[in-house]
C-alpha positions as CSV (number, residue, x, y, z in Angstrom):
1,M,-21.2,34.6,-79.9
2,M,-22.2,31.4,-79.3
3,V,-18.8,30.1,-79.1
4,R,-17.8,32.8,-76.4
5,T,-20.8,31.8,-74.5
6,F,-20.0,28.1,-74.4
7,T,-16.5,28.8,-73.7
8,Q,-17.6,30.9,-70.9
9,F,-20.1,28.0,-69.4
10,G,-17.0,25.4,-69.9
11,A,-14.8,27.7,-67.8
12,M,-17.3,27.9,-65.3
13,L,-18.2,24.1,-65.1
14,A,-14.5,23.7,-64.8
15,M,-13.9,25.9,-61.9
16,A,-17.2,24.5,-60.0
17,V,-15.7,20.9,-60.5
18,F,-12.1,22.0,-59.0
19,L,-13.7,23.7,-56.1
20,I,-15.9,20.5,-55.7
21,A,-13.0,18.2,-55.6
22,C,-10.8,20.7,-53.4
23,G,-13.6,20.7,-50.9
24,N,-13.9,16.6,-50.9
25,N,-10.2,16.3,-50.7
26,A,-10.0,18.7,-47.4
27,V,-12.5,16.7,-45.8
28,Q,-10.7,13.3,-46.5
29,Q,-7.5,15.0,-45.1
30,Q,-8.9,16.0,-41.8
31,P,-7.1,13.8,-39.1
32,P,-9.2,11.2,-37.4
33,T,-10.5,11.5,-33.8
34,V,-7.9,10.4,-31.1
35,A,-8.5,9.0,-28.0
36,T,-6.6,10.6,-25.1
37,Q,-3.8,9.2,-23.5
38,S,-5.6,8.3,-20.5
39,Q,-7.9,6.3,-22.6
40,Q,-5.5,4.4,-24.7
41,E,-4.0,3.4,-21.2
42,N,-7.2,2.3,-19.7
43,P,-10.4,1.9,-22.3
44,T,-12.5,1.1,-19.6
45,E,-11.8,4.5,-18.1
46,E,-15.2,6.2,-16.8
47,P,-15.6,10.1,-16.5
48,L,-15.0,11.2,-12.9
49,R,-17.8,12.4,-10.4
50,E,-17.0,14.5,-7.7
51,D,-19.6,13.1,-5.2
52,E,-18.1,9.5,-5.8
53,Y,-15.1,7.5,-5.0
54,W,-14.4,4.6,-7.1
55,A,-11.8,2.3,-6.0
56,K,-10.4,1.3,-9.2
57,D,-9.8,5.2,-9.6
58,N,-7.4,5.2,-6.5
59,F,-4.9,2.7,-7.1
60,D,-3.6,2.9,-10.7
61,L,-2.8,-0.7,-11.5
62,Q,-0.9,0.0,-14.7
63,R,1.7,2.4,-12.5
64,V,2.4,-0.8,-10.4
65,G,4.8,-1.8,-13.5
66,P,7.5,0.7,-13.0
67,V,7.1,0.1,-9.2
68,L,8.0,-3.3,-10.1
69,R,10.7,-2.4,-12.2
70,R,12.7,-0.6,-9.5
71,S,12.4,-3.0,-6.6
72,R,15.1,-5.7,-5.8
73,N,13.0,-7.8,-3.6
74,I,9.4,-8.2,-2.7
75,E,9.9,-6.4,1.0
76,E,11.1,-3.2,-0.9
77,F,8.2,-3.9,-3.6
78,E,5.8,-3.5,-0.5
79,R,7.5,-0.6,0.7
80,Y,7.3,1.2,-2.7
81,L,3.4,0.4,-2.8
82,N,2.7,2.1,0.4
83,D,4.9,5.2,-0.1
84,D,3.0,8.5,1.0
85,D,3.5,10.4,-2.2
86,G,3.2,7.2,-4.7
87,I,0.7,5.2,-6.4
88,N,-1.6,4.1,-3.4
89,N,-4.8,6.3,-2.6
90,L,-6.8,3.6,-1.9
91,D,-9.5,3.9,1.0
92,L,-11.7,1.0,1.5
93,N,-12.7,1.2,4.8
94,G,-13.5,5.1,4.7
95,D,-11.4,6.6,7.6
96,G,-9.8,8.9,5.0
97,Y,-6.3,7.2,5.3
98,A,-4.7,5.2,2.6
99,D,-5.3,1.3,3.0
100,Y,-1.6,-0.1,3.9
101,I,-1.4,-3.0,1.0
102,S,0.2,-6.3,1.9
103,V,2.2,-8.6,-0.3
104,D,2.0,-12.3,-0.2
105,E,4.0,-14.5,-2.3
106,F,2.2,-17.5,-4.2
107,D,2.8,-21.2,-3.0
108,Y,4.4,-22.1,-6.5
109,G,5.1,-25.9,-5.7
110,D,7.0,-27.8,-8.4
111,N,6.1,-25.0,-11.3
112,P,9.7,-23.7,-12.4
113,N,8.5,-20.9,-14.9
114,Q,5.6,-19.4,-12.5
115,R,5.5,-17.1,-9.7
116,G,3.1,-14.6,-8.3
117,L,2.3,-12.0,-5.7
118,S,-1.1,-11.3,-4.1
119,L,-1.5,-7.4,-3.4
120,Y,-4.2,-7.1,-0.6
121,S,-5.6,-5.1,2.4
122,R,-6.1,-6.6,5.7
123,F,-8.3,-5.0,8.4
124,G,-8.7,-8.0,10.8
125,P,-7.9,-11.8,10.9
126,D,-10.8,-12.6,8.7
127,M,-11.1,-9.5,6.9
128,I,-9.2,-9.4,3.9
129,Q,-9.7,-7.6,0.4
130,E,-7.5,-9.0,-2.6
131,I,-6.4,-6.0,-4.9
132,A,-4.5,-7.5,-7.5
133,R,-2.3,-10.2,-8.4
134,V,1.0,-9.9,-10.2
135,L,2.2,-13.1,-12.2
136,F,5.6,-13.9,-13.7
137,Y,5.6,-16.5,-16.5
138,R,8.7,-17.9,-18.4
139,D,8.7,-19.6,-21.5
140,Q,12.0,-21.3,-20.8
141,P,14.0,-21.5,-17.7
142,N,16.9,-20.1,-19.2
143,Y,15.5,-16.6,-19.6
144,P,16.9,-13.8,-17.5
145,G,13.5,-12.4,-17.1
146,S,10.0,-13.0,-17.6
147,R,6.7,-12.2,-18.9
148,V,4.9,-10.2,-16.3
149,L,0.8,-9.7,-15.8
150,L,-0.9,-7.5,-13.8
151,Y,-4.3,-8.5,-12.9
152,G,-7.1,-6.2,-11.3
153,N,-9.5,-8.2,-8.7
154,D,-12.7,-8.0,-10.7
155,Q,-15.0,-6.5,-7.9
156,I,-12.5,-3.5,-7.8
157,Y,-11.6,-3.3,-11.6
158,G,-14.2,-5.5,-13.2
159,D,-14.0,-8.7,-15.4
160,D,-10.9,-9.1,-17.5
161,Y,-8.9,-6.4,-16.5
162,Y,-5.3,-7.1,-17.3
163,Y,-2.0,-4.8,-17.9
164,E,1.1,-7.1,-19.5
165,T,4.7,-6.7,-20.5
166,N,7.3,-9.0,-21.8
167,W,11.0,-8.8,-19.9
168,L,11.8,-12.2,-20.7
169,D,15.2,-10.8,-22.3
170,Q,16.3,-8.4,-19.6
171,T,17.4,-8.8,-16.2
172,V,15.1,-7.2,-13.8
173,G,16.2,-7.3,-9.7
174,L,12.9,-8.3,-8.7
175,V,12.2,-10.8,-11.2
176,S,15.7,-12.3,-10.6
177,Y,15.1,-12.3,-6.7
178,I,11.6,-13.9,-7.2
179,F,12.9,-16.8,-9.6
180,G,16.0,-17.4,-7.2
181,D,16.9,-20.4,-5.1
182,R,15.1,-19.2,-1.9
183,G,13.5,-21.4,0.9
184,D,10.5,-19.6,2.4
185,R,8.0,-18.1,0.6
186,Y,7.4,-14.2,1.4
187,R,4.2,-13.4,3.9
188,S,4.1,-9.9,4.8
189,P,3.6,-9.6,8.6
190,Y,1.9,-5.9,8.6
191,Y,-1.5,-4.7,7.9
192,Y,-4.0,-2.4,9.3
193,D,-2.8,-0.8,12.9
194,N,0.0,-3.0,12.6
195,Y,2.5,-1.0,10.5
196,P,6.2,-1.0,9.9
197,D,8.5,1.3,11.6
198,W,9.1,3.3,8.7
199,Y,5.6,3.7,7.7
200,D,3.5,6.7,8.7
201,P,-0.6,6.4,7.9
202,Y,-1.2,9.4,5.8
203,Y,-4.3,11.0,4.5
204,I,-5.9,10.2,0.7
205,V,-6.3,13.1,-1.7
206,E,-9.0,13.8,-4.1
207,T,-9.1,11.2,-7.2
208,P,-8.1,14.2,-9.8
209,V,-5.1,15.2,-7.3
210,Y,-4.2,11.3,-7.2
211,R,-4.5,11.0,-10.9
212,T,-2.1,14.2,-11.8
213,R,0.2,12.6,-9.1
214,V,0.8,9.2,-10.7
215,E,0.9,10.6,-14.2
216,R,3.6,13.1,-13.4
217,L,5.6,10.3,-11.4
218,Y,5.3,7.8,-14.5
219,P,4.4,9.6,-17.5
220,E,5.1,6.8,-19.8
221,P,4.0,3.5,-18.5
222,M,5.5,0.2,-19.3
223,F,2.4,-1.9,-19.1
224,V,-0.3,-2.1,-22.0
225,Y,-3.9,-2.9,-21.3
226,T,-5.3,-6.3,-22.6
227,A,-8.5,-8.1,-21.7
228,A,-7.0,-11.3,-23.2
229,P,-3.5,-12.1,-22.5
230,A,-1.9,-14.8,-24.5
231,Y,-0.4,-16.9,-21.8
232,I,-3.0,-16.6,-18.9
233,D,-4.3,-20.2,-19.7
234,R,-0.8,-21.6,-18.9
235,I,-0.6,-20.1,-15.5
236,T,-1.8,-22.7,-12.7
237,I,-0.7,-21.2,-9.4
238,R,-3.2,-19.8,-7.2
239,S,-3.3,-16.9,-5.2
240,P,-3.2,-17.5,-1.2
241,H,-6.2,-14.8,-1.0
242,D,-8.3,-16.0,-3.9
243,G,-11.8,-15.3,-3.2
244,Q,-11.4,-13.4,-0.2
245,W,-13.2,-9.9,0.4
246,I,-14.4,-7.6,2.8
247,E,-18.3,-6.9,2.9
248,R,-17.9,-3.3,4.8
249,V,-16.5,-1.4,1.7
250,H,-17.1,2.5,1.8
251,A,-15.6,2.9,-2.0
252,K,-17.5,2.3,-5.3
253,L,-16.7,-1.1,-6.7
254,K,-17.0,-2.2,-10.4
255,K,-18.3,-5.5,-9.9
256,P,-19.5,-5.8,-6.0
257,K,-20.6,-8.7,-4.3
258,R,-24.4,-8.8,-3.4
259,E,-23.3,-8.4,0.4
260,Q,-21.1,-5.3,-0.5
261,E,-23.5,-3.5,-2.5
262,A,-26.3,-3.9,0.2
263,F,-24.1,-2.6,2.9
264,L,-23.3,0.5,0.5
265,R,-26.7,0.6,-0.4
266,E,-27.8,0.9,3.5
267,N,-24.7,3.4,4.0
268,P,-25.8,5.9,1.5
269,V,-23.9,8.8,2.9
270,P,-19.9,8.0,2.7
271,P,-18.0,8.8,5.8
272,A,-15.8,11.6,6.1
273,R,-12.8,10.9,4.9
274,G,-10.4,12.5,7.2
275,R,-10.4,12.4,11.2
276,R,-13.4,10.4,12.3
277,D,-15.5,11.4,15.2
278,R,-16.6,7.7,16.3
279,A,-15.6,4.4,16.1
280,D,-17.6,2.1,13.1
281,G,-16.8,-1.5,14.0
282,P,-13.6,-3.8,13.0
283,G,-11.0,-1.9,10.9
284,F,-12.0,1.4,12.1
285,S,-10.6,3.9,14.7
286,E,-11.3,7.1,16.5
287,E,-7.7,8.1,15.7
288,A,-5.4,7.6,13.0
289,P,-4.2,3.9,12.1
290,G,-1.1,2.8,14.0
291,Q,-1.6,5.6,16.8
292,R,-1.8,3.3,19.5
293,K,1.3,1.4,18.7
294,K,3.1,4.8,18.5
295,V,1.8,5.7,22.1
296,E,2.5,2.3,23.3
297,G,6.1,2.6,21.6
298,E,6.8,6.0,23.4
299,Q,5.5,4.7,26.6
300,R,8.0,2.0,26.6
301,A,10.8,4.6,25.6
302,N,10.1,6.5,28.3
303,P,8.4,4.6,31.1
304,D,8.4,7.5,33.7
305,R,6.2,9.8,31.7
306,G,3.3,10.8,33.3
307,N,5.1,9.8,36.6
308,P,4.7,13.2,39.1
309,N,8.0,12.2,40.8
310,K,10.0,11.9,37.9
311,P,10.7,14.4,35.3
312,D,9.4,13.5,31.7
313,K,12.2,13.2,29.3
314,S,9.8,14.5,26.3
315,D,9.0,17.5,28.6
316,K,10.5,20.6,26.7
317,N,10.6,22.9,29.8
318,Q,12.8,20.0,31.8
319,G,14.5,23.0,33.6
320,G,11.1,24.6,35.1
321,P,9.3,23.5,38.3
322,P,8.1,20.3,38.7
323,R,4.4,19.9,38.1
324,V,3.6,18.0,41.2
325,E,5.4,19.4,44.3
326,P,6.7,16.3,46.2
327,G,5.7,16.5,50.2
328,P,8.5,16.7,53.1
329,P,11.1,13.6,52.8
330,R,9.9,11.0,55.3
331,E,12.2,9.2,57.9
332,E,12.4,5.8,58.0
333,P,13.6,3.6,60.6
334,G,16.9,1.6,60.4
335,R,18.5,4.1,58.1
336,G,21.8,5.3,58.4
337,Q,23.4,8.6,58.7
338,G,23.3,10.7,55.3
339,S,20.6,11.0,52.8
340,P,17.0,10.1,54.8
341,N,15.9,8.6,51.4
342,K,18.9,6.3,50.5
343,P,20.0,3.1,52.7
344,D,23.2,3.7,54.3
345,K,25.9,1.6,52.5
346,A,26.8,0.0,55.9
347,D,23.7,-1.3,56.3
348,K,23.4,-3.0,52.9
349,P,23.6,-6.9,53.3
350,Q,26.8,-9.0,52.1
351,K,26.4,-11.1,49.0
352,A,27.0,-14.2,51.6
353,D,24.1,-12.8,53.2
354,N,21.8,-13.3,50.1
355,P,19.9,-16.3,50.2
356,N,18.8,-15.6,46.3
357,K,22.6,-15.8,45.2
358,G,24.9,-18.7,44.8
359,G,28.6,-18.4,46.2
360,G,30.0,-18.6,42.6
361,N,30.2,-16.1,40.0
362,G,27.2,-17.0,37.9
363,K,23.8,-16.0,38.5
364,G,20.9,-17.8,40.0
365,G,21.5,-21.2,41.9
366,G,24.3,-22.6,39.5
367,G,27.6,-21.9,40.4
368,G,29.1,-21.5,36.7
369,K,29.2,-18.2,34.9
370,G,26.3,-17.2,33.0
371,K,22.6,-18.2,34.1
372,G,21.7,-21.0,36.1
373,K,20.0,-24.0,34.7
374,P,17.5,-25.9,36.7
């Protein structure tokens, strides 16, 4: 009897040990918590709040990498940055339209292995906010490509905000162009309210919509986040817009200047992001940026627009009655027969009688062909 009891107890003990071991093993085999893709791409990312508009969340610096990759030169790169369905959803002046991002090339002097681009928004002659820099570095001049480093402005993105990649052994169109034998450095001629012909100002979208868009456009970014790039201390060239910033920023910044922070604090209610009903100082407009330029362009193309005595070329109902009825034709003295509003050809002075024209084939006082010279 004692033997049977001992045997049963031993079996129960063995079963208990087995169950405990299985439980511990199950706990140990549970997969570790893995950060989401966005957290892996950007460890400093913070949860979005619907009532806040952060500048850093509306220009995805990491996605600048694929845009660099597809560009053949700096001008094309600038155009891709400002695509209305691309990576730019940045609105610093709060007018509801995406800010135009200009690009200037660094003056690299005698540094054959270094190049740089400054990305910035200009709202006036002295109103420049640098957004980011693109730095190119070659370990040796014979490499076809280069290392590429994206650096976010610390006011917008915070300290030590970098993305990097290594294209040293690859031929990339923009890298070949920027290291090529060229004379002048590229300086963008465009800025707020002075846009290229291909550009139309466009409304920004909500930040979650923007994030979905850029992740759809570039699901696998080519650049990785780092807070300490290995070769940053070797780059000695300086951005032409180093230290430039604007005070009137209607967006939250990661590390604002004291003046920027005070302005945002004194203007706690952000302006409506969309059509504005009032002008609000330099860099702000009651109408869409570039609208004045378009209107002036239309007037130059159709100078008779608005003239009641001439048809408007843009008027779709050109076959209808004129908007203003002209009065009866006025007879003028000295007119010949025919139309009362046109001079008679017989009364037209001969060329020889015109004191403003010379007697030769040229124009003005010169006797030769072409324009006369004093």
